[in-house]
N, C-alpha and C positions, 0 to 999 in steps of 0.2 A: 286644390282643384275646385271647380264649381260643383254644386250638387248635380248628380246625374239627371239628365233630362228625363222627365216624366217619372222620376223616382222620388218618393217621399213628398209628393205634391198633394195639396188639398184637392178633394174631389170637386167635380163640376156641380153646378147648381142643380142639375137633373137628379143627382144623388140625394138631394135634400127632400125629394118627393117620395120617400119610401112608403110602401103601403102600410095600412093599419094592421097591427098584429091581431091574430085571431084570438077571440075570447077563450077558445078552447085551450090555447097555450097558457093563458093566465090561470085557468082552472088547474091545469096540470102542474104548474109551478106552485100553486097554493097547496097542493096535496103532496108535494115532494116529487121531483122530476124522475121520470122513467122514460126519457126521451129516445133512448136507443140502447141497444145491447152491445157492449164491447165484446170482442172475441175473448175466449176463456183465458188465454195466456196473458193478454193485456190486463184483464180484470183482476187476475191473481195478485198483482202488485199494486192495485189501485189505491190502497190505503198506506202504502209505503212511500217514504220520502226518497227521492233520488239522492245519492251521495257520491263522494269521490273516493276511490281507492287507488292511491298512487297516481298513475298517469291515465286512468280510465274512469268513466262513470260506473256506478254500481247501483243495483236495485235488488233488495232482499239478499244482500251479500254476494251477488254475482255480477260480473261485468255486464254493462248495459250499453248497447249501441243502438242508435235511433236514426230514423229518416223523417225529416220534418219539412216545414215550409213556413213562409210568412203570410199571414192574412192580417195585415196591420190595421185594417179599417173596420174590424168587427164592432168597435165601439161606436161607429156611425150608423149602424143599422137601425133605422127608425126615424120618425118625424122630428124628434127633439122638441116636441111640444105636446101639450095635453096631458092626459092621465099617464102616470108613470108606467103602469103595468100593461096597459092596452093600446097606448098611442106613442108615448115617448120612445119606447124601444119596440123593435119588430122581432118578437120572440120566434115567430114562425120562420123568419129569414135566418136568424141565428142558428136555429135547430137544423134547418135545411143545409146550411153551409157546413156545419159539423158532420152531418150525415154524409155529405159528399166527401169531406176530408177523410172520414173513417173508411168509406168505400174505396178510396184511393190509397189506403194503408198509410196515412199520415199518423205518426206517433206523437209528434211535438209541434206546436204552433207558436211561433214568435209573433208578438202583436204589441201595438202601442197602448200604453196606459197613461197617455198625456195629451193634453190639448188646452190651450188658453183662449180658444175662439169662443164666440157666443153660441155657435151651433155645436152641440155635443162637446162642450168644454168641461173638463174635469175641474180646472181652476181658472175661472174667467177673470178674476181679480185676485190680487195678492192675499193669500191666506183664507180665501173663501172657496170652499170645496162644494161642488154641485152634487146634491144628494141624488137627483134623478140620474145623472150620468154614472155615478158610482153604483146606483141600483142596477143600471144596465150591465155594468161590469160584473156585478154579483151574478146576474143571469148567465153571462158568458162563461164564468167559472163553472156554474152548475151544469150548463149544457155540455161543456167540454168533458166534465167528469162523467156525465151520463153516456157520452159517446166514446169513453175510453181514451181520451186525448189529454195530454199534459200541455201546460202553457209556459212560455217565457215572456212575461210582461216587461216592457221597457219603461223606465221611470221618466225620461225626459229626452228631448231631441236637440242635438247640436245644430241641425239645420233649421231653416225658417218655417218649414211646414208645421201647421198647427201652433204657431207661435214660437215654440222652442225656447232656448235660453235667451234669445233676443228679447222676448217679453219680460223675463225675469230681470234682465239688465235695464230695460225701460222702467220697471217698477222702482229701480234704484237710481233713476235719473241718468243712466248711461245709454249709449247707443250700441246697437248690435252690428250685424254684418261682419264680414271678414276684412281685416284681421281684428276688428274691435271686439268681437265676442270672446276673444281670448281672456278678457278681463273677468269673465265669469269664474275662471279657475284660479284667480289670484285673490286671496283673502284681503291683502292690503289694498287692493283696488275696488273690490266689491264684497265686503263682509256680509252685506244683506243677501247677496246671492247664495252664500253658503247657508244662511239661516232659512231662507224661503225654500230652498231645495230640501233641506233636512226636515222642515216642517211638513212638506208634502209627502215625503217618503215615510215619515213616522205615521201620518194619517193613513196612508195606504196600507202599510204593514199591519196596523192595528185595526183596520176596517173590519167590522163584523158583517159577514154576508147575511143579508136579511132573509134569504131563503133557507140557509143551512144553520145559521147561528154560529158559524165557525169563522174565526179571524183569518184573514189572508195569510198571515204568518204561520198559521197552524194547518193550512190546507195542502195536502200532498198533491192535489191537482196542479199546483204550481210546480213546475220542474225546476225553475231557476228564475232569478231576476237579472236584468241587465241595467247597470247604473245609468247608461245613456246610449242613445243611438249615435255611434261614430264620433266620439269626442276627439278634439285636437287642441293643442296649444301652439298654434301655427303663426309664423311670421313675426315672432317677438325678438328672436336673436338666432344667429347661426347655431350657437351651442344648444339652445333649447330645442331647435328643430331636430337635432340629432339625439340629444340626451333625454329629452322629455321629463326634466326634473320637476317642473311645476305640475304637469298633469299627473305624474306619479304621486306627488304629495296630495293632490286632490283625491285621487283614487284611494290612497291609504286612509285619508280622513273619512271619506264617505263610506268606504268599505267597512271600516271599524264601526261606524255609526249604524249601518244596516245590521251587522252581525251582533251588535249590542242589543238590538231589538228582536232579531230573527236569526237564531242559531240553527234552524232546521233546514233552511233552503240553501241551495247552491247560489253562487253569485259570480257574475261576469261583468266586464266593463263595456263590451259592445264595440271593440276596435275594428277598423277596416283592414289592418295588416299592411298598410303601405310602408314603403321605405326603399331608399336607393339600393340598400344591400340586397333586397329581394328582386330588384328590377321591375317593381310594380308600384307606380305612383312615386311620390317624393318623400323627403323627410319633413314631417309635419308636426313635430313635437309630440308624437304618440308612438314611440318605438315599440314594436311587437313584444320583444323579450323583456325589456326593463319595466315597462308599465305593468305587464301582466305577471311579473314576479312578485307583485304585491302579496303579502301573506294573507290578505283578506279576500282574495279572488280564488275561485275554485276551478276555473277553466279559462282557456284562451279562446279568442275568436278572430276571424278574418272574413272579409267580404270580397271575394274575387269577382270582378266584372271584366273578363279578359278581352272582350271584343269592343269595349269602348275605345274611341279614337285615341285617347290619351294613354291607354294601356297597350293595345294592338299586339296581343300575344297570340301565338299559334296554339293549337291544341296540345302539342307536346310541351311547349313552354308553360302552359297552364297547369298541366299535370305535375311538372317539375316544381312549379311554384307552390302548389298545394302540398306536395311532399315535403318541401323545405319548411313550411309552417308546421306540419305535423311533427317533423323531426325536432324542430326547435321547441315546440310545445312540450314534447315528451322528454327530450334530452337536456334542454337548457332551463326550461321553466319548470318541468316536472309535473305537468298538469294535462288533463284531457283537452282535445282540440275540437271546437265547435265551429263548423263553417256556417256562420249564422245568416249569411245571405250569399247568393251567387246566381248568375244566369248569363246567358249569351243571347245575341240577336244578330240578324243578318247572316246567319249560318244555319246549317241543318242542326236544329237543337237536339233532336233525338240522337243523332250521330255523336254530337259532343257529349251529351249526358251519358250515352252508352259507353264512352271511354272514361269520362271523369269519375263516375260513380265506382266502377270496379277498381280503378287505380286508387281512389280514396280509401276504399275498403282494404286493399292489399297493403297500403302504407300504414294502416292502423288508425285511420280517422275515426273519431268517436261519435260524432253527430253532425248532421247536415240539415240545412233548411234553405230551399231555393226561394228566390224572390220572383213572383209572388202568386199565390193561389186566390184568384178573384171569383166572385159569384155573379157578376154582371158588369157590363160596360168595361170589358177588359181592355187595357191599353195595348197598343200594337207593338210595344217594345219588349217588355218583360212579362206581361201578364199571361197567366195560364188558367184555363177553366176546365171544369169537369168535361171529360171526353177528348181532351187534347191528346194527340198521339204520343207526345213525350212522356205522358203519365204512365204508359206501359213500362217504360224504362225505369221510371221512379218506383213503381210497384215492385219490380224485380229487385231493385236496390233495397227497398224496405224489407222484402222477404229475407234477403241475405243478412241484413243487419239484425233482424229478429232471430234468425237461426244462429247467428254468431253470439247472440245474447242467451241462447238456450230457450227461446220462446218457440212459437209455432214455426213449421217448416217454411223453406223459401223456394225459390226457383233457380234455374241455372243462370249462370252469369251471361249477360248479353254479349254476343260476339262483337268485338270491336270492329267498327266500320271505318276503314281509311286511316291513314296516319300510322306512324311507327310507335312502338312502345317507348317509354322513357329510355334514354341511353343508359348503358350499364353504369356509367359514372354518376349520372344524375340519380339513379335508383339507389346506388350505394350510399351516396352522400346525404340523401334526403330521407332514407329509411329510418324509422324511429327505433334505432338500435344502438348498441355500443360499438358502432362501426363494423359489426360483423354482418357480412352478407355473402351470399354465394358468389364464387369467383366469376368474373365476367368472361364469357367465351362465346364463340359462335355456336348456336344450337346445332346439335347433331342428331341423327336418327329421326324418329317420328315423334319425338316429344322433347320438351324443354321445361325446366323448372327454375323458378325464382324462389329463394328462401330468405325471408326477412327474420331477423332475430332481435328481440327486445330483452336484454339481459339485465336483471336487477340483483345478481349475485346468487342468492338461494332460490329465487324464483325467476321464471322467464316466460315469454310468449314466443311462439313460432308462427310464421305466416307463410303458407305455401301456395303458389300459383302454378298450375300445371297447364302447359299449352300443348295442344295437339298440332304438331307441325307437319303431320301427314296429310294425305289427300282423301282419306276416308274417315267417317265419324267413328269414335270409340264408344261402343254401347256397353256400358258397365265398366268401371275402372277400379283398379287397386294400385295404390302407390306405396312402395316399400322403401325404407331407408334405415340407417343405423346411426344412433347418436355416438359422438366421439367420447362421451363421458358417461356418468351414471344418471343422466337425466331421466325423469319419470313424467309421463303425461298424466295430468290430473283431470283434464277435461278437454274435449275437442268439439268444434262446431263445423257444420257442413260436411262431415265425414264420420265414419264409424271406426274407432281405433281398436287395434289389438296389439299389445306390447308384450314381447318375450325377451327379457334381458334388455339389451340395447336396441334390438330391432323393433321397428314400429311398422305396422301395415295399416294404412288408412284406406277404407273402401267407401264407395258411393253410398249415400243414404238410400233407403228403400223407395222413397216416393219423389225425390227431386234431385237435380244435379246428376242424373244417371248417365247422361250422354255428353261427351265432349265433341262438339262439331269440328269438322275439318277447319283448321285455322282458328278455332275457338279455345276457350280455357275454362277451367274451374278453379275455385279458390277454397281452401280450408285453413283453419288455424287451430291453435291449441295453447293451453297454459300448462306449465309444468314446474317441477322442483328440480334443483340441481345443487351441486357443491360449488362454492365460490371459486371462480377461476377455471372451471372445467368445461364451461359451455363453448360451443363452437358450431360450425356448419357441417352437417353430414356430407360425406365425400361423394356418395353415389345415391341417386334416386332411380328407381325403376317404375315404369308404368306397365302393368300387366306382364311383368317380367322383362320388358324392353328397357335397356339403359337409356336414360335421358341426358341430354346436354343441359348446361346451366346458363342462365343469362341474368 
């Protein structure tokens, strides 16, 4: 497909006229940044590296779920001329943006660390790395750390914005564009492309931040690296389009190279998740499962844009699509799933987010990042700025993801507005489990429960969504069920557990999720231990003593 309209495009010339940074910001930087105070829970793990534990992210030995966004253009904040510390970069603007992100409860920001343009270019000519631009990225890292936010920098762009791999091909005497840019991934056609990419990555990983004295590869402010933004090996052969052999070989080589330098950080590839088997986009030489089964990658990614004309998905179709990615990531690839970009336009964004986020959480999604959080001159298609109404939905999502991680408390699940829940068959087939799910039946009584099971033999995760199908709100709730085997709950989020033998009672927390509105729902989950082969779905759930139907 063609690049998304207004997506990944260079900024207008007006953005080149950023104001001069305040001298005060330079003074603060020189004495060590104290630009903002992260909340206690976030700061507690600030010096810890994010890791992978099975099919989930972990932080300090506990499962970690996050809510994020893309602010891809942070590297362009400033005049790109004059004194590095007071003119080239706009420190006050960078700090203000991170303060807004923190206020809206953003945990992780995905952003570009590439450009071959003369204005704010990291590598304007082959092998020449711009010290001023990297100095600006040093400050971005420091400001992110001061505000309790982690980063996912992207090393290069498949698309033409900011030069991308087209520029690297031109350095080797080759032409870019589609399908010509596929040559970038073929060592026999462009060995120099491999060398120039590796040289850049090596420089970036070994870069010493001039504020902190810490190399990027040693800084836990970096959550993870993405090898490229949306790579493909498209239009070379029918077999390659489906199998992705060449792109997988490139990912293996570059992944091994990154890990040989930096063994501390997580690594992803930055895929879109297209494929005819998903009913989203076409076969483009970048199959979701095969490419991301690379042993050097730590997580999978996908970028759903369901309301684009070429996609044209309904809300229910979008939820089913995301569930299928999560299931394939957990069950086939065996890694966490990061929804690294997504958004909708020409629809009620708050309503869509209000259903996508809770469904993402219920399906076991590990991290999300909407496209995109701007600070000015927001585009009319996907841009979101501080104060946008949909950010209230995002903040609730962030609260729930933090609570699921055992961090600070969250808020109640937003009530879905319009549209049906995923069909029972879609939920069962896409749930990240060993095909175990509550039986599909018509909800009865005044409550209905969906139970998702992720079974790894001696350990498991359970995910419970309780829907109030009655006409009155439930003020204070207690959900009871009995395990079919000797399962033991070890930790629970979004609820307070009491287990006696096989019976478990999960009650609302003291300060949030206390009310289930009529037609609304709450979600809680837990980890546990079990004997291999004994896991299964509890037969009966009750809500405040009332038997619930299953869906």
